C-alpha positions as CSV (number, residue, x, y, z in Angstrom):
1,X,105.6,64.0,115.9
2,X,104.5,67.5,114.9
3,X,105.8,69.0,111.6
4,X,106.3,72.8,112.0
5,X,105.9,75.1,109.0
6,X,107.4,78.5,109.8
7,X,106.0,81.4,107.7
8,X,109.0,83.8,107.4
9,X,108.1,85.5,104.1
10,X,108.5,89.1,103.0
11,X,106.5,91.9,101.4
12,X,107.3,93.7,98.2
13,X,108.7,96.5,100.2
14,X,110.9,94.2,102.3
15,X,112.3,92.7,99.1
16,X,112.9,96.1,97.5
17,X,114.8,97.3,100.6
18,X,116.6,94.0,101.2
19,X,120.0,95.5,100.6
20,X,119.5,97.8,103.7
21,X,117.2,95.9,106.0
22,X,115.4,92.7,106.8
23,X,111.8,91.9,107.8
24,X,111.0,92.4,111.5
25,X,111.1,88.7,112.3
26,X,114.8,88.5,111.2
27,X,115.9,91.6,113.2
28,X,118.5,90.8,115.8
29,X,121.4,92.5,117.7
30,X,124.5,91.4,119.6
31,X,123.4,89.0,122.3
32,X,119.7,89.3,121.3
33,X,117.9,86.6,119.2
34,X,115.6,87.5,116.4
35,X,111.9,86.6,116.7
36,X,112.6,83.9,114.1
37,X,115.3,82.4,116.3
38,X,113.1,82.7,119.5
39,X,110.4,80.8,117.7
40,X,112.8,78.1,116.5
41,X,113.8,77.7,120.2
42,X,110.2,77.1,121.1
43,X,109.9,74.2,118.7
44,X,113.3,72.7,119.4
45,X,111.9,69.8,121.4
46,X,111.7,66.0,120.8
47,X,108.0,66.1,119.8
48,X,108.8,68.4,116.9
49,X,110.3,67.5,113.5
50,X,112.9,69.7,111.9
51,X,111.1,72.8,110.7
52,X,110.1,73.7,107.1
53,X,110.8,77.4,106.7
54,X,109.0,79.4,104.0
55,X,110.8,82.6,103.2
56,X,111.7,84.8,100.3
57,X,114.7,84.1,98.1
58,X,116.0,87.6,99.0
59,X,116.4,86.5,102.7
60,X,117.5,82.9,102.2
61,X,121.0,83.8,103.5
62,X,119.9,85.5,106.7
63,X,117.4,82.7,107.4
64,X,120.1,80.1,106.9
65,X,122.6,81.9,109.0
66,X,120.2,82.3,111.9
67,X,119.3,78.6,111.7
68,X,122.9,77.6,111.6
69,X,123.7,79.8,114.6
70,X,121.2,77.8,116.6
71,X,122.4,74.5,115.2
72,X,118.9,73.8,113.8
73,X,118.7,71.7,110.7
74,X,115.6,72.2,108.5
75,X,114.3,72.7,105.0
76,X,113.8,76.0,103.4
77,X,111.2,76.9,100.7
78,X,112.1,80.0,98.8
79,X,109.3,82.1,97.3
80,X,110.3,84.0,94.1
81,X,108.5,87.1,95.1
82,X,106.4,88.6,97.9
83,X,104.8,86.0,100.3
84,X,101.5,84.3,99.5
85,X,100.6,82.6,102.8
86,X,98.0,80.3,101.3
87,X,100.1,79.2,98.4
88,X,103.3,79.0,100.4
89,X,101.7,76.9,103.1
90,X,100.3,74.6,100.4
91,X,103.8,74.3,98.9
92,X,105.2,73.5,102.3
93,X,102.6,70.8,103.0
94,X,103.3,69.2,99.6
95,X,107.0,69.1,100.4
96,X,106.5,67.2,103.7
97,X,107.6,63.6,103.7
98,X,105.2,62.3,106.4
99,X,102.1,60.2,106.9
100,X,98.7,61.7,106.0
101,X,97.6,61.6,109.6
102,X,100.7,63.5,110.9
103,X,100.1,66.7,112.8
104,X,101.3,69.9,111.1
105,X,101.9,73.2,113.0
106,X,101.6,76.4,111.0
107,X,103.2,79.4,112.8
108,X,104.3,82.9,111.7
109,X,107.9,83.8,112.4
110,X,107.0,87.1,114.0
111,X,105.3,85.4,117.0
112,X,106.7,86.0,120.5
113,X,105.9,84.3,123.8
114,X,106.1,85.0,127.5
115,X,108.2,81.9,128.1
116,X,109.7,79.0,126.2
117,X,107.1,76.5,127.2
118,X,104.0,78.6,126.4
119,X,103.6,77.4,122.8
120,X,104.1,73.8,123.7
121,X,101.7,73.9,126.6
122,X,99.0,75.5,124.4
123,X,99.5,72.9,121.7
124,X,99.3,70.1,124.1
125,X,95.7,71.1,124.9
126,X,94.8,71.0,121.2
127,X,96.5,67.8,120.1
128,X,93.5,65.5,120.7
129,X,91.0,67.8,118.8
130,X,93.5,68.1,115.9
131,X,93.9,64.3,115.8
132,X,90.1,64.0,115.5
133,X,90.0,66.2,112.4
134,X,89.7,69.8,113.7
135,X,91.9,72.7,112.6
136,X,92.9,74.1,116.0
137,X,93.7,77.8,116.3
138,X,95.6,79.5,119.1
139,X,93.7,82.6,120.1
140,X,94.4,85.5,122.4
141,X,92.2,88.0,124.2
142,X,90.9,90.9,122.2
143,X,93.0,93.5,124.1
144,X,96.3,91.7,123.5
145,X,96.8,91.1,119.8
146,X,97.0,92.2,116.2
147,X,93.8,91.7,114.3
148,X,95.6,90.9,111.0
149,X,95.1,87.2,111.4
150,X,91.3,87.4,111.9
151,X,88.6,87.3,114.5
152,X,87.2,84.2,116.3
153,X,83.7,83.8,117.7
154,X,83.4,80.9,120.1
155,X,80.4,78.6,120.2
156,X,80.2,78.9,123.9
157,X,82.1,80.1,127.0
158,X,85.8,79.4,126.7
159,X,87.2,76.1,128.1
160,X,90.2,77.1,130.2
161,X,91.6,73.6,130.2
162,X,91.1,72.6,126.6
163,X,89.7,73.4,123.2
164,X,86.5,75.4,122.5
165,X,84.5,75.0,119.3
166,X,84.4,78.0,116.9
167,X,81.0,79.2,115.6
168,X,82.4,81.8,113.2
169,X,85.8,82.9,111.9
170,X,86.2,86.2,110.1
171,X,89.2,87.2,108.0
172,X,90.0,90.9,108.6
173,X,88.9,91.7,105.1
174,X,85.4,90.3,105.6
175,X,82.8,93.1,105.8
176,X,81.3,91.4,108.8
177,X,84.5,92.0,110.6
178,X,83.6,95.7,111.1
179,X,80.8,94.6,113.4
180,X,83.1,92.9,115.9
181,X,82.1,95.2,118.7
182,X,78.5,93.9,118.6
183,X,79.5,90.2,118.7
184,X,79.0,87.9,121.8
185,X,81.5,88.1,124.6
186,X,83.3,84.8,123.9
187,X,85.7,86.1,121.3
188,X,89.4,86.0,120.5
189,X,91.9,87.3,117.9
190,X,93.7,84.6,116.0
191,X,97.5,84.5,116.5
192,X,98.0,82.9,113.0
193,X,99.1,79.7,114.7
194,X,97.3,76.5,113.6
195,X,97.5,72.8,114.3
196,X,95.9,70.1,112.1
197,X,96.4,66.8,110.4
198,X,98.1,66.9,107.0
199,X,95.2,65.1,105.3
200,X,92.7,67.5,106.8
201,X,94.6,70.5,105.4
202,X,95.1,69.0,102.0
203,X,91.4,68.1,101.8
204,X,90.5,71.7,102.7
205,X,92.7,73.0,99.8
206,X,91.2,70.5,97.4
207,X,87.7,71.5,98.3
208,X,88.1,75.3,98.7
209,X,91.3,76.4,97.0
210,X,92.1,74.3,93.9
211,X,93.5,77.3,92.1
212,X,96.0,77.6,94.8
213,X,96.7,73.9,95.3
214,X,97.7,73.0,91.8
215,X,100.1,75.9,91.0
216,X,101.8,75.4,94.4
217,X,102.3,71.7,94.0
218,X,103.7,72.3,90.5
219,X,106.0,75.1,91.8
220,X,107.5,72.5,94.3
221,X,107.9,69.7,91.8
222,X,109.5,71.9,89.2
223,X,111.5,73.9,91.7
224,X,115.3,73.8,92.0
225,X,116.3,71.6,94.9
226,X,119.7,71.7,96.6
227,X,120.9,70.8,100.1
228,X,117.7,71.2,102.0
229,X,116.6,74.2,99.9
230,X,113.7,74.3,97.4
231,X,113.5,77.4,95.2
232,X,109.9,77.4,94.1
233,X,109.5,77.6,90.3
234,X,108.5,81.2,89.5
235,X,106.2,80.7,86.5
236,X,104.0,78.2,88.3
237,X,104.0,80.0,91.6
238,X,102.8,83.2,89.9
239,X,99.6,81.5,88.8
240,X,98.6,80.8,92.5
241,X,96.3,83.4,93.9
242,X,97.8,85.7,96.5
243,X,95.2,84.9,99.2
244,X,95.9,84.6,102.9
245,X,95.7,81.2,104.5
246,X,92.8,82.6,106.6
247,X,90.7,83.8,103.7
248,X,91.4,80.8,101.4
249,X,90.9,78.0,104.0
250,X,89.8,78.9,107.5
251,X,86.8,81.1,106.5
252,X,85.4,78.2,104.6
253,X,86.2,75.4,107.0
254,X,83.4,74.1,109.3
255,X,85.4,72.0,111.8
256,X,87.4,74.6,113.7
257,X,88.3,74.9,117.4
258,X,90.5,77.2,119.5
259,X,92.8,77.1,122.5
260,X,93.2,80.3,124.4
261,X,96.8,81.4,124.9
262,X,97.6,84.4,127.0
263,X,100.7,85.4,125.0
264,X,102.4,88.7,125.8
265,X,102.9,89.3,122.1
266,X,101.7,92.5,120.4
267,X,103.0,94.2,117.3
268,X,103.8,97.5,119.2
269,X,106.0,96.0,121.9
270,X,108.7,95.3,119.4
271,X,108.7,98.7,117.9
272,X,107.7,100.9,120.8
273,X,108.7,104.6,120.7
274,X,111.0,105.4,123.7
275,X,110.2,108.5,125.7
276,X,113.6,110.1,124.8
277,X,112.7,110.0,121.1
278,X,109.0,110.9,121.2
279,X,107.3,113.7,123.1
280,X,104.2,113.1,125.2
281,X,102.2,114.9,122.5
282,X,103.6,112.6,119.8
283,X,102.9,109.5,121.9
284,X,99.3,110.5,122.7
285,X,98.7,111.3,119.0
286,X,100.1,107.9,118.0
287,X,98.0,106.1,120.6
288,X,94.8,107.9,119.5
289,X,95.3,106.6,116.0
290,X,96.3,103.1,117.1
291,X,93.2,102.4,119.1
292,X,90.6,103.9,116.8
293,X,88.0,101.5,115.3
294,X,89.1,102.5,111.8
295,X,92.7,101.4,112.2
296,X,93.8,98.5,110.0
297,X,94.7,96.5,113.1
298,X,94.4,97.0,116.9
299,X,97.4,97.7,119.2
300,X,97.9,97.6,122.9
301,X,99.9,100.0,124.9
302,X,103.2,98.4,125.8
303,X,103.0,97.6,129.6
304,X,106.7,98.4,130.1
305,X,106.5,101.9,128.6
306,X,104.3,103.1,131.4
307,X,107.0,102.4,133.9
308,X,109.8,103.8,131.7
309,X,108.0,107.0,130.9
310,X,106.4,107.8,134.2
311,X,108.5,105.9,136.7
312,X,107.0,103.5,139.3
313,X,104.3,105.1,141.3
314,X,105.1,105.5,145.0
315,X,102.2,103.7,146.6
316,X,103.4,104.7,150.1
317,X,102.2,108.3,149.7
318,X,99.0,109.4,151.4
319,X,96.0,110.0,149.2
320,X,95.9,113.6,150.2
321,X,99.3,114.2,148.5
322,X,97.8,113.4,145.1
323,X,95.4,116.1,144.1
324,X,94.5,115.2,140.5
325,X,92.1,112.5,139.4
326,X,94.6,110.9,137.0
327,X,97.1,110.5,139.8
328,X,94.5,108.9,142.1
329,X,93.3,106.5,139.4
330,X,96.9,105.6,138.5
331,X,97.8,104.9,142.1
332,X,94.8,102.6,142.8
333,X,95.1,100.9,139.4
334,X,98.7,100.0,140.1
335,X,97.9,98.6,143.5
336,X,95.2,96.4,142.0
337,X,97.5,95.3,139.1
338,X,100.2,94.4,141.5
339,X,97.8,92.2,143.5
340,X,97.6,94.6,146.4
341,X,94.6,94.3,148.8
342,X,92.4,97.4,149.0
343,X,89.6,97.4,151.5
344,X,86.5,99.1,150.2
345,X,84.2,101.3,152.1
346,X,81.1,99.9,150.5
347,X,80.1,97.8,147.5
348,X,77.1,97.2,145.3
349,X,76.3,94.3,142.9
350,X,74.3,95.0,139.8
351,X,73.3,93.0,136.7
352,X,76.2,94.6,134.8
353,X,78.8,93.7,137.5
354,X,80.0,95.2,140.7
355,X,80.8,98.7,142.1
356,X,83.1,99.1,145.1
357,X,83.7,102.5,146.7
358,X,87.4,102.6,147.7
359,X,87.7,106.2,149.0
360,X,85.6,109.3,149.5
361,X,87.3,112.7,149.9
362,X,86.3,116.3,150.1
363,X,86.4,116.7,146.3
364,X,86.5,113.1,144.9
365,X,85.1,109.6,145.2
366,X,87.1,106.6,144.0
367,X,85.4,103.4,142.8
368,X,86.5,100.0,141.5
369,X,84.1,98.9,138.8
370,X,84.0,95.3,137.6
371,X,82.0,95.0,134.3
372,X,81.0,91.5,133.2
373,X,81.8,90.4,129.6
374,X,79.2,91.7,127.2
375,X,77.7,94.1,129.7
376,X,77.6,97.9,129.7
377,X,77.6,100.7,132.3
378,X,75.3,103.6,131.2
379,X,76.4,106.9,132.5
380,X,74.6,110.2,133.1
381,X,75.8,113.4,131.5
382,X,77.1,114.5,134.9
383,X,80.5,112.8,134.2
384,X,82.4,116.1,133.6
385,X,85.8,115.7,135.1
386,X,85.4,112.0,135.8
387,X,88.5,109.9,135.1
388,X,88.6,106.2,134.3
389,X,91.7,104.0,134.1
390,X,91.5,100.4,132.8
391,X,93.1,97.9,135.2
392,X,92.3,94.8,133.2
393,X,90.3,94.1,130.0
394,X,89.2,96.2,127.1
395,X,86.6,99.0,127.2
396,X,84.6,100.6,124.4
397,X,83.7,104.2,125.4
398,X,80.6,105.7,123.6
399,X,79.5,109.2,123.3
400,X,77.2,111.1,120.9
401,X,80.1,111.9,118.5
402,X,82.5,109.0,118.6
403,X,83.3,105.5,119.9
404,X,86.8,104.7,121.0
405,X,88.7,101.9,122.6
406,X,90.6,102.0,125.8
407,X,92.9,99.1,126.7
408,X,94.7,98.0,129.8
409,X,96.9,100.6,131.4
410,X,95.2,103.4,129.4
411,X,92.9,106.1,130.8
412,X,90.3,108.6,129.8
413,X,88.9,111.8,131.3
414,X,85.3,112.8,130.4
415,X,84.3,116.3,129.4
416,X,80.7,115.4,130.1
417,X,80.0,113.7,126.8
418,X,80.5,110.0,127.7
419,X,77.3,108.0,127.8
420,X,78.3,104.4,128.2
421,X,81.2,102.0,128.9
422,X,81.0,98.5,127.3
423,X,83.1,95.5,128.1
424,X,83.8,94.0,124.7
425,X,86.3,91.5,126.0
426,X,86.0,87.9,127.1
427,X,87.1,88.6,130.7
428,X,85.7,91.0,133.3
429,X,86.6,94.6,132.7
430,X,88.1,96.2,135.8
431,X,88.2,100.0,136.0
432,X,89.2,102.6,138.6
433,X,86.8,105.6,138.5
434,X,87.6,108.9,140.1
435,X,84.6,111.2,140.0
436,X,84.3,114.8,141.4
437,X,82.3,114.8,144.6
438,X,79.8,117.2,143.1
439,X,78.8,114.6,140.4
440,X,79.3,111.4,142.4
441,X,75.8,111.4,143.8
442,X,74.3,111.5,140.3
443,X,76.2,108.7,138.8
444,X,73.6,106.0,139.4
445,X,74.0,102.8,137.5
446,X,71.2,101.1,135.7
447,X,71.0,97.8,133.9
448,X,71.6,97.5,130.2
449,X,71.1,94.3,128.3
450,X,73.8,92.7,126.3
451,X,73.9,94.0,122.8
452,X,73.0,91.1,120.5
């Protein structure tokens, strides 16, 4: 039996505006479930106990209403103010009435999944490691998630069918986090979903976060309890530090492991700007800010917006009907994304990966580049007018003046300044390159060692 703790708290701003709006995870509409309800559906299975929901007292009614609408019984812990994930999780652990070796699932309410079984399938891979004393994280590829839950370095290549030991975990506030681009290729973002034994979690609090443990336990024992609701005692709870669960526990824990989960979740997808509301200039300006290295968290371009904004590309047109490099790159990228077979003219294998020439025209040459994890493609200055479109993976584009990120379904045209393309992901980076014929001959690839 797994005991879920659902973190559905609120910020000070959420509480201040509670009369007019609710936090994102409670947002719903006629016929559309909220993320909170979708998550509850994912843990409505025999192997899960009734959930313990941590939320703010300001949103107790909406949480209770949404749980009742799904006929899900559970316990609610009400924080007296803005959420403190480390303190709130400790309070929830203390309130559980289960054996010390019981498995506990900690999951944020804003999570989303591609299908209902995705969470259960990922957890099944991590159960054995959790039973043996690990805190098991669920992680996603670096081009698919929000970095607010921290950054995972794996001890070795990812195990596709089970857990992988973690060598380092960085909270997003850790100064070392700023060097994530130079880390080894086996890396993931944390989803904020954790599976562990109750006694392992309590021991971690006792060892690393006593100033959070005691006030949280007192807030539960002194709290007002009524019909499955515990209103945490405000005076005691205020004494608990406002640390995140990641910074208080995970950054100091030695026995960590991760299961990769290719969830479709990203923060942007829920709040995407539709084309009828935002102009192309506004969208490009927003994207430029969202993928910069200085952003507080990384975002991906919503896959469905490309089709909505530009329409589906007509792949039956002849290449000669598309004159611009962006159009060519888009066409070939969509064919590859859809699993279409493209017969290349020639191919070349190098230490950084593989280059396959797909088409040579009067004024262009089209290549499909596959860059291995941790490898780099150095470029000459003769890249003026060359266009790249990312088919799969995450690319770091370097020039003399700046470094920027380009994610899947995004593209970039060079003004001659680009010097290098790095694969900073854990999977091969696949690019479509459309270069002017005048510079194609000079774009010779050379080997560049992995940056340590």
